[in-house]
N, C-alpha and C positions, 0 to 999 in steps of 0.2 A: 383390365389386368387380372392377371389370375392368381393364384399365389406370390407372397412377395420373397424374391431372394434377399434375405434378412443375412445373409454373410457377406454380402458386399458393403463396405467399411463404412461404417457411419451413415445406413440406410436410413431412411424416414421416409413414410408414406403424407402427402398432405393434402390428398384428394382421391377419390376412384380414378383419377385418369393424371394422375400425377405423384412421382417419386422424386428424390434426391439421395445425393451421396456425396462422398469425398471420392477417391483415386480408382479409376476401374484398374483390374486387372484382365489379361486376355480371358479368361475363364468366365468372367461377368458377362461378357458379351452375349452367350449365349444364355445365359440366366435372365437376362432383358427380355431377348427376344422372346424365349419360354415364356415369361412373365406380361407377354403383347405390346410392348412399347415398343411405339413406332419411329419417334424420333427423339434424340439425344442432341441436348444443349449442355455441351464444356464451355467454362468459364477460366479455365487455368489455361496460362500460358503452358506452352510446348516447350519447358527448359529441360535442359540434361540433368537428372540429380534431383528434379523435385517429386518424382513419384510418378508421371506422366506416362500415361501408355502408348509405345512407339506405334505407329501406323494405325490407330484410335478407326477413324475413319473411313479405313480402307475395311477393317472387319466389322464394322457396323453395318458397311454397305454391304456386304456378304452375305450379313444376314436379314437385309432389304429394311435397314433400318435408316432414315432421314441423320444429316451430321449437322448442326451448325455449332462453329467455333467461336466463341468472343473470348479471346484472352482479356483477363482481368487483371493486370500485375498488383500484387497483394498489397503494396506498400503505396500504389496509386489508384485507387478504382475512379473511374471518372462518370459524370452522368452521361456522357454518349454510349458508354456501354452498356449501363443499365436501361438506355433507351432499346440499343438493340436487343438487347434480353427481353426487354417486353415484347418487342414487336414478334420476336422469333418464337416467343412463348406461345402468345395469343393467337401467332396466324394458323395453330396448332389444335386440331377438335380432337387427334386422335390420342391416344395415352404416349406421354412424355416423360423423360428422365432428366435430370437437370443436376451437372456434377460440376465439381472443383478439384481440388486435390483432398481436404477436408471438411468440405462440406460448411466451409465457414462461410466463403463469399457467396454462395447457394443464397445460405439462410439467411445473412443480409439481405439479398437481393428480394428473397421472397418476403420479409420482415416489412420492407417496404411495398412490394406491391399488395400483397395481403392490406397495410394501414391503407395506403393510398388510393387503388385501384380498385378494392374489392370491399372498402369502407369496415374493414374488421377492427372492431374494438383494439387500439393501442396495447392493452395489456396481453390482451388474447395473441395478436402478433408476434408481440415481444416472446410470450412465453414457448411457441412454436420456434424462434428462432433460438432462443436460449438453450431449448433441447439439444441444438448442436453449440452455440456456445454466444457468449456475452462481451461484444465486441468493445463495450467501453470500460470492463474489467481484466482488459489483458494491454499487455504491453505494446499493443496497436491500436489506443485508446484515441489517440491522436489523429490517425488516419480512418476508421471505420466510426468512431463515432459521428464525425461532422457527415459523413457518407451518409448514416442512416438515417440522421436529423434531419435531410431533405427532403422536400416536399415538391409533389410536383402542381 
């Protein structure tokens, strides 16, 4: 990837070929293409009023960027969705960008991935997640606390 388009909402670089963010706007698609992104994984359900980008798949395809859609209901994340994310992410060797609406789902998924798959120390994995949010210290602790506590 080239220079980071840090004007994208809640942008975060997790590695040389991995970036994350919150919701995308139409103008962000060009920024991702210029940054070298070849695959976008979207974890946000496409619901009216939640900030989703209408026609995201087509906009990305127009820039030659692959798209994987794994809708994760914010109040009901499931293990099957985490596994689908993991498979989509691991299948790609080119620069990948993963997003949702606020980068909360994504940061929780990567917390587990970093901790369980990559073997990152828990405090380091947690610090990366907490750059975006701390699930246990929010109104959503009953949902996201148990989700991030799961181990594969």
